[in-house]
KOLVOVEX-608325 format. One line per field, with one value per residue: residue in one letter; x, y, z of N, C-alpha, C in turn; residue number from 1. Coordinates in pm, 1 decimal. Last residue first. Layout:
BEGIN
res <- A, ...;
n_X <- X, ...;
n_Y <- Y, ...;
n_Z <- Z, ...;
ca_X <- X, ...;
ca_Y <- Y, ...;
ca_Z <- Z, ...;
c_X <- X, ...;
c_Y <- Y, ...;
c_Z <- Z, ...;
n <- NUM, ...;
END
This chain:
BEGIN
res <- I, K, F, S, R, K, L, L, Q, I, T, L, G, T, V, I, M, V, I, A, T, S, I, L, C, I, L, L, I, I, L, G, K, S, K, L, L, E, L, N, S, I, L, S, V, G, G, P, I, F, F, F, P, L, H, E, L, M, F, N, S, I, D, D, I, T, E, V, K, I, I, K, L, S, L, L, C, L, L, I, I, M, G, L, V, N, G, P, L, P, L, N, F, I, K, R, I, F, E, G, L, F, V, I, I, L, I, I, G, L, Q, R, L, F, K, M;
n_X <- 14445.5, 14235.0, 14083.8, 13857.8, 13961.5, 14055.4, 13816.1, 13687.9, 13866.3, 13842.2, 13572.1, 13576.1, 13743.3, 13586.7, 13360.1, 13479.8, 13583.7, 13349.6, 13211.5, 13383.9, 13361.9, 13092.3, 13094.8, 13271.6, 13140.2, 12899.4, 13003.1, 13105.9, 12867.3, 12738.0, 12915.1, 12910.7, 12735.5, 12850.5, 13113.9, 13078.9, 12978.4, 13208.1, 13396.6, 13441.1, 13707.6, 13815.6, 13734.9, 13875.8, 14134.2, 14123.9, 14085.6, 14327.4, 14521.4, 14552.2, 14762.4, 14983.6, 14996.0, 15110.5, 15356.1, 15390.5, 15177.6, 15266.5, 15499.4, 15388.3, 15242.2, 15441.5, 15573.8, 15370.9, 15226.6, 15347.3, 15378.7, 15130.5, 14970.3, 14646.9, 14539.8, 14513.9, 14290.9, 14375.3, 14398.6, 14132.6, 14008.1, 14131.6, 14037.5, 13764.1, 13776.0, 13870.7, 13653.1, 13458.8, 13573.4, 13549.4, 13269.7, 13063.0, 12739.8, 12491.9, 12487.7, 12417.0, 12545.6, 12706.9, 12842.2, 12990.0, 13145.7, 13303.1, 13443.7, 13590.4, 13739.2, 13895.8, 14052.1, 14180.1, 14323.4, 14494.4, 14657.2, 14777.1, 14911.6, 15102.5, 15253.6, 15344.5, 15495.0, 15702.6, 15828.5, 15942.3;
n_Y <- 6623.6, 6804.4, 6791.0, 6666.6, 6436.8, 6308.6, 6271.5, 6091.4, 5874.5, 5811.5, 5732.8, 5507.9, 5339.2, 5315.3, 5188.0, 4944.8, 4840.0, 4815.8, 4624.3, 4404.0, 4361.6, 4292.7, 4049.8, 3893.9, 3892.5, 3766.6, 3513.6, 3433.0, 3420.8, 3213.9, 3005.0, 2985.6, 2918.0, 2693.2, 2774.0, 2989.2, 2855.1, 2709.3, 2904.6, 3094.0, 3083.3, 3190.2, 3457.1, 3529.1, 3513.2, 3726.7, 3944.1, 3937.7, 3980.4, 4225.7, 4352.3, 4242.9, 4378.8, 4635.3, 4733.6, 4954.7, 5112.4, 5176.3, 5324.1, 5540.6, 5652.5, 5724.2, 5922.9, 6124.2, 6306.3, 6547.5, 6560.5, 6652.7, 6861.5, 6957.6, 7157.3, 7143.9, 7049.0, 6786.6, 6692.1, 6712.7, 6541.5, 6297.2, 6270.3, 6240.3, 6001.1, 5832.1, 5849.0, 5722.7, 5471.0, 5413.5, 5404.6, 5330.2, 5474.2, 5537.5, 5732.7, 5864.4, 6080.5, 5951.1, 5750.1, 5900.6, 6057.1, 5850.3, 5760.8, 5993.5, 6007.5, 5779.8, 5866.7, 6087.4, 5961.1, 5797.8, 5991.8, 6107.0, 5884.0, 5839.8, 6072.3, 6023.4, 5789.8, 5893.0, 6068.6, 5897.6;
n_Z <- -4378.2, -4307.9, -4085.8, -4196.8, -4315.4, -4087.9, -3946.6, -4120.6, -4108.6, -3834.7, -3830.4, -3997.5, -3841.0, -3607.4, -3710.3, -3796.6, -3557.1, -3403.4, -3558.4, -3533.4, -3258.0, -3236.4, -3383.1, -3225.6, -2974.8, -3043.9, -3111.1, -2861.5, -2714.1, -2850.8, -2798.8, -2510.4, -2313.8, -2196.1, -2148.0, -1974.2, -1754.2, -1690.5, -1617.5, -1421.3, -1359.8, -1593.3, -1566.6, -1335.8, -1431.7, -1616.1, -1443.7, -1294.4, -1511.1, -1624.6, -1507.6, -1633.6, -1878.6, -1794.4, -1727.1, -1886.6, -1798.0, -1539.6, -1602.3, -1741.2, -1527.8, -1351.5, -1511.1, -1570.3, -1432.1, -1496.6, -1766.3, -1845.8, -1602.9, -1537.4, -1686.5, -1959.0, -2070.6, -2110.7, -1848.5, -1763.4, -1951.6, -1884.2, -1620.1, -1673.3, -1813.5, -1613.5, -1436.4, -1589.2, -1578.6, -1308.8, -1274.6, -1559.4, -1599.6, -1506.3, -1202.2, -957.5, -858.4, -663.5, -808.7, -993.6, -824.1, -712.3, -937.2, -994.5, -758.4, -786.2, -1004.7, -888.6, -686.3, -840.8, -967.6, -740.2, -632.7, -828.5, -787.8, -527.4, -567.6, -727.8, -556.1, -374.0;
ca_X <- 14574.3, 14297.4, 14215.0, 13843.1, 13897.0, 14150.3, 13920.1, 13627.1, 13840.1, 13971.8, 13617.2, 13496.8, 13779.9, 13720.7, 13347.1, 13409.8, 13671.9, 13457.3, 13153.7, 13357.5, 13491.5, 13137.9, 13013.0, 13298.9, 13277.3, 12897.0, 12931.7, 13194.8, 12972.3, 12676.6, 12888.0, 13031.3, 12702.7, 12709.7, 13087.1, 13138.2, 12894.3, 13083.5, 13415.9, 13308.4, 13613.2, 13838.7, 13690.5, 13729.1, 14093.1, 14149.4, 13984.6, 14196.9, 14515.2, 14452.4, 14628.7, 14957.0, 14945.6, 14969.2, 15305.8, 15489.0, 15176.2, 15143.2, 15507.6, 15478.7, 15173.3, 15346.8, 15643.6, 15444.0, 15189.8, 15305.1, 15497.5, 15165.0, 15065.3, 14752.1, 14534.0, 14647.5, 14284.7, 14345.1, 14516.8, 14236.7, 13973.0, 14145.5, 14181.4, 13810.4, 13723.5, 13952.8, 13784.6, 13442.5, 13559.7, 13683.4, 13346.6, 13154.7, 12876.5, 12512.0, 12510.7, 12358.9, 12447.3, 12624.3, 12749.9, 12897.2, 13047.8, 13218.5, 13353.6, 13498.4, 13647.9, 13796.8, 13967.1, 14093.8, 14225.1, 14392.7, 14574.3, 14698.6, 14806.6, 14999.8, 15187.2, 15264.7, 15375.0, 15617.3, 15764.5, 15833.0;
ca_Y <- 6552.4, 6801.2, 6854.7, 6789.4, 6539.3, 6342.2, 6358.1, 6220.6, 5940.8, 5855.2, 5846.2, 5624.8, 5378.9, 5373.8, 5321.0, 5032.3, 4865.3, 4903.9, 4757.8, 4462.0, 4394.8, 4416.3, 4163.0, 3919.8, 3945.6, 3904.1, 3593.1, 3447.3, 3514.5, 3347.4, 3045.6, 3017.1, 3035.7, 2688.3, 2656.9, 3011.7, 2953.7, 2639.9, 2826.7, 3086.1, 3041.3, 3048.9, 3376.5, 3531.5, 3423.3, 3589.2, 3911.5, 3916.8, 3855.3, 4138.2, 4398.7, 4205.6, 4240.6, 4621.7, 4618.4, 4847.4, 5059.8, 5099.2, 5202.7, 5448.6, 5607.7, 5619.8, 5803.8, 6051.6, 6165.8, 6525.6, 6530.4, 6512.2, 6843.7, 6862.3, 7171.9, 7171.3, 7188.1, 6872.0, 6698.6, 6783.6, 6684.7, 6352.1, 6284.4, 6354.2, 6120.3, 5853.6, 5895.6, 5865.1, 5537.4, 5424.3, 5511.2, 5289.2, 5465.2, 5399.2, 5721.1, 5735.7, 6106.6, 6067.2, 5714.5, 5797.0, 6122.5, 5933.6, 5668.9, 5937.5, 6116.2, 5784.9, 5747.3, 6107.5, 6064.7, 5737.7, 5900.2, 6189.4, 5951.1, 5738.1, 6050.7, 6142.8, 5785.3, 5785.7, 6121.3, 5982.7;
ca_Z <- -4365.7, -4440.4, -4070.6, -4117.3, -4398.9, -4195.0, -3892.0, -4089.2, -4236.3, -3888.7, -3750.4, -4035.8, -3977.4, -3601.2, -3649.7, -3890.3, -3670.7, -3357.7, -3537.9, -3665.6, -3316.7, -3172.6, -3428.4, -3366.8, -2987.7, -2994.2, -3210.6, -2976.9, -2674.3, -2846.3, -2936.6, -2585.3, -2394.5, -2236.2, -2232.4, -2105.4, -1821.4, -1726.4, -1738.5, -1482.7, -1255.6, -1562.3, -1680.3, -1335.2, -1323.7, -1661.1, -1544.8, -1228.7, -1436.1, -1684.9, -1469.6, -1494.5, -1873.8, -1830.0, -1651.9, -1894.9, -1934.4, -1557.6, -1520.9, -1810.1, -1649.4, -1310.5, -1462.1, -1673.6, -1413.7, -1358.8, -1686.8, -1869.9, -1712.7, -1501.1, -1541.1, -1903.6, -2024.9, -2226.0, -1933.6, -1690.0, -1945.2, -2019.1, -1645.9, -1593.0, -1880.3, -1733.8, -1395.0, -1555.5, -1708.6, -1365.3, -1213.3, -1451.6, -1649.0, -1551.3, -1345.6, -996.4, -963.4, -627.4, -700.4, -1040.5, -911.7, -627.0, -866.0, -1093.3, -792.1, -679.3, -1017.5, -1005.4, -651.5, -754.0, -1047.8, -833.2, -556.7, -805.3, -916.6, -555.0, -483.4, -777.6, -677.6, -329.8;
c_X <- 14597.4, 14438.6, 14295.4, 13975.0, 13887.1, 14090.6, 14021.0, 13731.5, 13780.9, 13952.6, 13749.8, 13540.3, 13705.7, 13765.3, 13482.7, 13400.6, 13608.0, 13550.7, 13262.2, 13302.2, 13473.6, 13275.2, 13063.4, 13222.8, 13308.7, 13034.4, 12927.2, 13130.7, 13068.3, 12782.5, 12828.3, 13006.8, 12817.2, 12672.0, 12943.5, 13111.0, 12947.0, 12987.9, 13288.3, 13311.4, 13470.3, 13739.6, 13704.6, 13672.2, 13941.1, 14106.6, 14000.2, 14085.8, 14380.7, 14437.4, 14517.5, 14814.8, 14911.9, 14918.9, 15158.0, 15439.7, 15274.6, 15135.1, 15385.0, 15491.9, 15259.5, 15270.8, 15547.3, 15504.2, 15264.8, 15275.0, 15462.6, 15284.0, 15099.9, 14841.7, 14637.8, 14643.1, 14416.4, 14343.7, 14494.0, 14363.9, 14081.2, 14115.3, 14206.7, 13958.8, 13769.5, 13907.0, 13875.3, 13576.0, 13540.7, 13680.6, 13485.3, 13238.7, 12968.5, 12653.6, 12533.5, 12368.9, 12382.0, 12512.6, 12656.1, 12794.4, 12944.3, 13108.9, 13256.1, 13396.8, 13544.3, 13696.0, 13858.1, 14000.0, 14128.1, 14285.1, 14461.9, 14604.2, 14717.3, 14882.7, 15076.1, 15186.3, 15284.7, 15485.4, 15664.8, 15754.6;
c_Y <- 6469.1, 6741.5, 6855.2, 6865.1, 6672.2, 6449.2, 6399.7, 6318.9, 6080.1, 5927.3, 5901.0, 5749.9, 5503.8, 5421.8, 5390.1, 5175.2, 4962.6, 4938.1, 4856.9, 4604.1, 4459.7, 4457.6, 4293.9, 4041.6, 3979.8, 3968.1, 3740.9, 3534.4, 3539.5, 3452.7, 3186.2, 3068.0, 3075.8, 2804.4, 2657.7, 2895.4, 2981.0, 2733.2, 2754.9, 3005.6, 3030.4, 3000.0, 3227.8, 3448.2, 3415.6, 3486.2, 3768.8, 3881.2, 3837.8, 4006.8, 4313.3, 4243.1, 4193.6, 4476.7, 4592.1, 4720.7, 4945.0, 5038.5, 5115.0, 5317.2, 5509.3, 5566.6, 5691.5, 5920.2, 6074.4, 6378.6, 6498.5, 6471.6, 6695.5, 6848.0, 7077.8, 7206.6, 7233.0, 7019.3, 6792.2, 6797.3, 6765.1, 6501.8, 6342.8, 6378.1, 6245.4, 5976.9, 5921.1, 5925.6, 5688.0, 5489.9, 5526.1, 5406.0, 5422.1, 5374.1, 5575.6, 5714.0, 5980.2, 6087.7, 5829.0, 5763.3, 6021.6, 6000.6, 5745.5, 5843.7, 6068.9, 5897.1, 5748.3, 5988.7, 6085.6, 5838.0, 5841.3, 6101.5, 6036.4, 5798.5, 5946.7, 6126.0, 5905.6, 5779.7, 6020.6, 6037.8;
c_Z <- -4490.9, -4436.7, -4198.5, -4106.7, -4324.0, -4286.2, -3998.8, -4036.2, -4214.1, -4021.7, -3803.0, -3959.0, -4022.6, -3738.5, -3641.0, -3835.6, -3769.1, -3473.3, -3495.5, -3652.1, -3452.6, -3225.7, -3367.0, -3417.8, -3133.0, -3007.4, -3170.0, -3084.7, -2789.5, -2811.5, -2942.5, -2726.0, -2487.6, -2328.9, -2282.9, -2200.1, -1961.8, -1800.2, -1783.6, -1612.8, -1309.1, -1457.2, -1651.1, -1450.1, -1317.5, -1557.9, -1595.6, -1327.5, -1365.2, -1609.1, -1531.1, -1452.6, -1733.0, -1828.0, -1680.3, -1827.6, -1951.7, -1697.9, -1543.2, -1734.9, -1727.2, -1430.7, -1425.0, -1623.6, -1510.2, -1331.6, -1541.3, -1783.2, -1725.1, -1623.1, -1478.7, -1755.1, -1961.0, -2189.0, -2052.3, -1772.5, -1875.1, -2019.8, -1783.7, -1617.9, -1805.8, -1810.8, -1513.7, -1512.3, -1687.4, -1503.6, -1272.3, -1402.0, -1535.0, -1604.3, -1385.5, -1148.4, -1017.2, -729.3, -665.5, -932.3, -960.5, -709.9, -777.6, -1028.9, -894.9, -700.9, -910.2, -1024.2, -766.9, -712.8, -962.2, -914.7, -645.8, -728.6, -903.6, -685.7, -506.5, -700.1, -733.4, -448.5;
n <- 116, 115, 114, 113, 112, 111, 110, 109, 108, 107, 106, 105, 104, 103, 102, 101, 100, 99, 98, 97, 96, 95, 94, 93, 92, 91, 90, 89, 88, 87, 86, 85, 84, 83, 82, 81, 80, 79, 78, 77, 76, 75, 74, 73, 72, 71, 70, 69, 68, 67, 66, 65, 64, 63, 62, 61, 60, 59, 58, 57, 56, 55, 54, 53, 52, 51, 50, 49, 48, 47, 46, 45, 44, 43, 42, 41, 40, 39, 38, 37, 36, 35, 34, 33, 32, 31, 30, 29, 28, 27, 26, 25, 24, 23, 22, 21, 20, 19, 18, 17, 16, 15, 14, 13, 12, 11, 10, 9, 8, 7, 6, 5, 4, 3, 2, 1;
END
């Protein structure tokens, strides 16, 4: 029963994010809004980590399973990938480099701010 309650909390937050996205017609995905809401609730200690600990660990342990729909979608669009493969690869490389640079700069900024 504890597992279902924790799953219910996560699902309510995700649906709340989707509801907010639709009401305000935001260009941000509802699940991302849900994660932001969850982060705020955890940061403000409205929800304690222990409240969703078990379901979070379960989802992390089974994370590869959640990538199956994306993989199936890629395989079903293989022709598109073949025709635009070089462009997609270039975009992946550039975006990876940008993420690495921004992450490095952010860590350096945080280390200076907290004098670590």
